[in-house]
C-alpha positions in Angstrom: -0.1 0.1 0.0 2.8 2.4 0.8 4.1 1.8 -2.5 1.1 2.3 -4.4 0.6 5.5 -2.4 3.8 7.0 -3.3 3.6 5.8 -7.1 0.0 8.1 -7.1 1.8 11.0 -5.5 4.4 10.8 -8.1 2.2 10.3 -11.0 -0.4 13.1 -9.4 2.4 15.8 -9.0 3.8 15.0 -12.6 0.4 15.6 -14.2 -0.7 18.6 -12.0 2.7 20.1 -13.0 1.9 19.6 -16.4 -1.7 20.8 -16.4 -0.3 23.9 -14.6 2.2 24.8 -16.6 -0.5 24.3 -19.8 -2.6 27.0 -17.7 -0.2 29.5 -16.9 1.4 29.6 -20.5 -2.6 30.1 -21.5 -3.0 32.9 -19.2 0.4 34.4 -19.9 -0.2 34.6 -23.6 -3.8 36.1 -22.9 -3.0 38.5 -20.4 0.1 39.9 -21.4 -0.6 41.3 -24.8 -0.2 45.1 -24.8 -1.9 47.6 -27.1 -0.3 48.6 -30.3 1.0 52.1 -30.5 0.3 54.9 -32.9 3.4 54.0 -35.0 2.6 50.2 -35.0 -0.7 50.8 -36.2 0.7 52.3 -39.2 3.3 50.0 -40.1 3.4 49.4 -43.9 2.1 45.9 -44.5 5.3 44.7 -46.1 7.4 45.1 -43.0 4.9 42.8 -40.8 6.4 44.2 -37.6 5.3 42.0 -34.8 3.4 43.4 -31.8 5.6 43.6 -28.4 4.8 41.0 -25.8 5.7 41.7 -22.1 5.8 38.8 -19.8 4.0 39.5 -16.4 3.8 37.1 -13.5 0.4 35.6 -13.3 -1.4 34.8 -10.1 -3.3 31.7 -9.8 -6.1 31.6 -7.3 -6.8 28.6 -4.7 -9.7 27.8 -6.2 -8.1 27.3 -9.8 -5.2 25.3 -8.0 -7.5 22.7 -6.2 -9.5 22.1 -9.0 -6.3 21.3 -11.3 -5.3 18.9 -8.6 -8.5 17.4 -8.3 -8.8 16.6 -12.1 -5.2 15.2 -12.3 -5.9 12.8 -9.2 -9.2 11.6 -10.3 -7.4 10.6 -13.8 -4.9 8.4 -12.0 -7.3 6.5 -9.7 -9.5 5.8 -12.3 -6.5 4.4 -14.3 -5.4 2.6 -11.6 -8.6 1.0 -10.6 -9.3 0.0 -14.1 -6.1 -1.6 -14.8 -6.5 -3.7 -11.3 -9.8 -4.8 -12.3 -8.8 -5.8 -15.7 -6.0 -7.7 -14.2 -8.2 -9.5 -11.7 -10.9 -10.4 -14.3 -8.4 -11.8 -17.0 -7.2 -14.7 -14.4 -4.3 -15.9 -16.3 -1.5 -17.4 -14.6 1.9 -17.4 -16.7 3.8 -20.8 -16.5 6.9 -19.3 -18.5 8.7 -16.1 -17.7 10.6 -15.7 -20.9 14.1 -16.5 -19.0 14.4 -19.9 -17.6 12.6 -23.2 -17.9 11.2 -22.8 -14.5 9.2 -25.5 -13.5 9.2 -27.1 -17.0 11.6 -29.8 -17.9 13.0 -31.3 -21.0 10.7 -34.5 -21.4 12.7 -37.8 -21.6 11.3 -39.5 -24.6 14.6 -40.9 -25.9 16.5 -39.6 -28.9 15.1 -36.0 -28.1 16.8 -33.0 -29.4 17.8 -30.0 -27.0 15.5 -27.8 -25.3 16.7 -24.0 -24.5 15.2 -20.9 -23.9 16.2 -18.1 -26.1 15.3 -14.6 -26.9 11.7 -14.7 -24.7 11.0 -18.4 -26.3 11.4 -22.2 -25.7 13.1 -23.6 -28.3 12.7 -27.5 -29.1 15.3 -28.9 -31.6 14.7 -31.3 -34.0 14.5 -35.0 -32.0 14.2 -38.5 -33.1 11.5 -38.7 -32.9 10.2 -36.4 -30.3 11.7 -33.3 -28.3 9.3 -31.6 -25.7 8.5 -30.3 -22.5 6.9 -31.2 -19.3 5.3 -29.1 -16.7 6.2 -30.3 -12.8 3.9 -28.1 -11.0 0.3 -28.6 -10.1 -2.4 -28.8 -12.8 -6.2 -28.7 -12.5 -7.8 -31.7 -14.2 -11.1 -29.9 -14.9 -12.6 -26.2 -15.4 -9.3 -24.7 -16.8 -8.2 -23.1 -19.9 -4.4 -23.3 -21.2 -3.1 -21.2 -23.8 0.3 -20.6 -25.6 2.0 -19.5 -28.7 3.8 -21.9 -30.9 5.6 -21.9 -34.3 7.4 -24.4 -36.4 10.9 -23.5 -37.4 11.8 -26.3 -39.4 10.2 -29.5 -40.3 6.9 -31.2 -41.8 5.1 -32.6 -38.8 3.6 -31.6 -35.7 4.9 -28.3 -33.8 2.5 -28.4 -31.2 1.5 -31.8 -29.3 -0.2 -30.3 -26.5 -1.1 -33.0 -23.8 -3.4 -32.0 -20.9 -5.5 -33.5 -18.1 -9.1 -34.1 -18.7 -10.8 -35.3 -15.3 -8.9 -38.6 -14.4 -7.6 -38.8 -18.1 -5.3 -37.1 -20.6 -5.7 -36.1 -24.0 -3.4 -34.1 -26.8 -4.6 -31.3 -29.1 -2.3 -32.0 -32.3 -1.2 -28.9 -34.5 0.4 -29.4 -37.7 0.7 -33.4 -37.9 0.8 -36.0 -40.4 2.8 -34.0 -43.1 2.3 -30.8 -41.6 -1.2 -29.7 -41.9 -3.4 -31.8 -39.5 -5.2 -30.8 -36.3 -7.2 -33.0 -34.2 -7.6 -34.5 -30.8 -5.8 -37.7 -29.6 -7.5 -40.0 -28.8 -11.1 -40.3 -28.8 -12.6 -43.9 -28.5 -9.0 -45.4 -29.3 -9.1 -43.1 -32.4 -6.1 -40.5 -32.9 -6.3 -37.3 -34.3 -6.4 -38.6 -37.9 -9.1 -40.9 -37.6 -12.0 -39.2 -35.5 -14.3 -36.4 -35.9 -12.0 -33.6 -34.7 -9.6 -34.0 -37.8 -9.1 -31.3 -39.9 -6.6 -30.4 -42.6 -4.9 -26.4 -42.4 -2.0 -25.0 -43.7 0.7 -24.0 -41.2 3.6 -21.5 -42.3 7.3 -21.7 -41.0 8.3 -18.9 -38.4 4.8 -17.9 -38.1 3.2 -17.6 -34.3 -0.1 -19.4 -33.9 -2.2 -18.8 -30.7 -3.3 -22.2 -29.2 -5.8 -22.4 -26.7 -7.6 -25.5 -24.9 -10.8 -25.2 -22.6 -11.6 -28.2 -20.3 -14.8 -28.4 -18.4 -16.6 -31.3 -16.6 -18.7 -31.3 -19.9 -16.4 -30.7 -23.0 -13.2 -30.5 -24.6 -12.6 -27.2 -26.8 -10.0 -26.0 -28.7 -9.0 -22.5 -31.0 -6.2 -21.7 -33.3 -5.8 -18.1 -33.7 -9.5 -17.8 -32.3 -11.0 -20.2 -34.8 -12.7 -23.3 -33.2 -11.2 -26.5 -34.2 -12.4 -29.0 -31.6 -15.5 -29.3 -29.5 -15.9 -32.6 -28.1 -18.9 -33.5 -25.4 -17.1 -35.9 -22.9 -20.4 -38.0 -22.0 -19.8 -41.6 -23.0 -16.5 -40.8 -24.5 -13.3 -42.8 -23.8 -10.4 -39.9 -23.5 -6.9 -41.4 -24.0 -3.4 -40.2 -25.8 -0.9 -42.1 -27.7 1.5 -44.1 -26.1 4.4 -42.0 -27.7 3.4 -38.8 -25.8 2.5 -40.6 -22.4 6.1 -38.8 -20.9 4.3 -35.5 -21.7 1.8 -36.2 -18.8 0.4 -34.6 -16.8 0.9 -31.3 -18.9 3.5 -31.1 -21.5 4.3 -29.7 -25.1 5.9 -32.0 -27.8 7.1 -31.7 -31.3 7.7 -34.5 -33.9 10.7 -34.5 -35.9 10.3 -30.7 -36.1 12.1 -28.0 -34.4 9.6 -25.7 -32.9 9.3 -22.5 -30.5 6.9 -21.8 -27.8 5.8 -18.6 -25.7 3.3 -17.0 -23.6 2.4 -20.3 -21.7 -0.6 -19.4 -19.3 -3.1 -21.1 -17.4 -6.4 -19.8 -15.8 -9.1 -21.9 -13.7 -12.5 -21.5 -14.3 -15.0 -20.8 -11.5 -18.0 -21.5 -13.8 -18.1 -22.7 -17.6 -17.9 -20.0 -19.8 -20.5 -19.0 -22.2 
């Protein structure tokens, strides 16, 4: 609270000083002009002689000063309150700070490529077959959203195999698999992304970021790429699972298949209730 008070005081002082400077400047300009002398009123037009301006001190009344301070303070308080409310409503918790792996660890698939943090990104070098990271912290099993940005650097298979909890099981969202263009959930009722109803084909460019988001509730799995819905599956009566190759990604992980990839902006938020 002390830090916030000092910050507000500093910002208010800066805003107040700026407003006072503008007010004083306007008053000086309007009040300090002198009437033209007879000689100046008859100056030939081609000379364009300027009127003399004399600077005079300007007295600012107490009411004007208090009004300026109040206006500056109201603006600062409103901005701080708005920012705080937006942050609370957003609810996202970052899982990657852009500097270190933190609670992520390179996944031991066998034959994996190097994993390094570079330029605010987690880079997954090409493996034989898989390279990935696994989260070692706590993670919810329902009523949450998970989001990240992913891009393919080099290769022709999936650059984002996102494995996540679904109640007592797990599922994977495959982005760019089976030759580079397949998207879908693996697995539903024992069928992987190339065989179930979530299969779709779309193009992906190298070195382009794609926003990936998954939502898990007690009733559904939903997924989006760049805010385009790519999966919406009701869980009732379905058997949810993953392929054996990505078992080491559990409970939460991201992997690339014979492809180098980069990840950033990994974040999670819990849902208090199912969003509309």
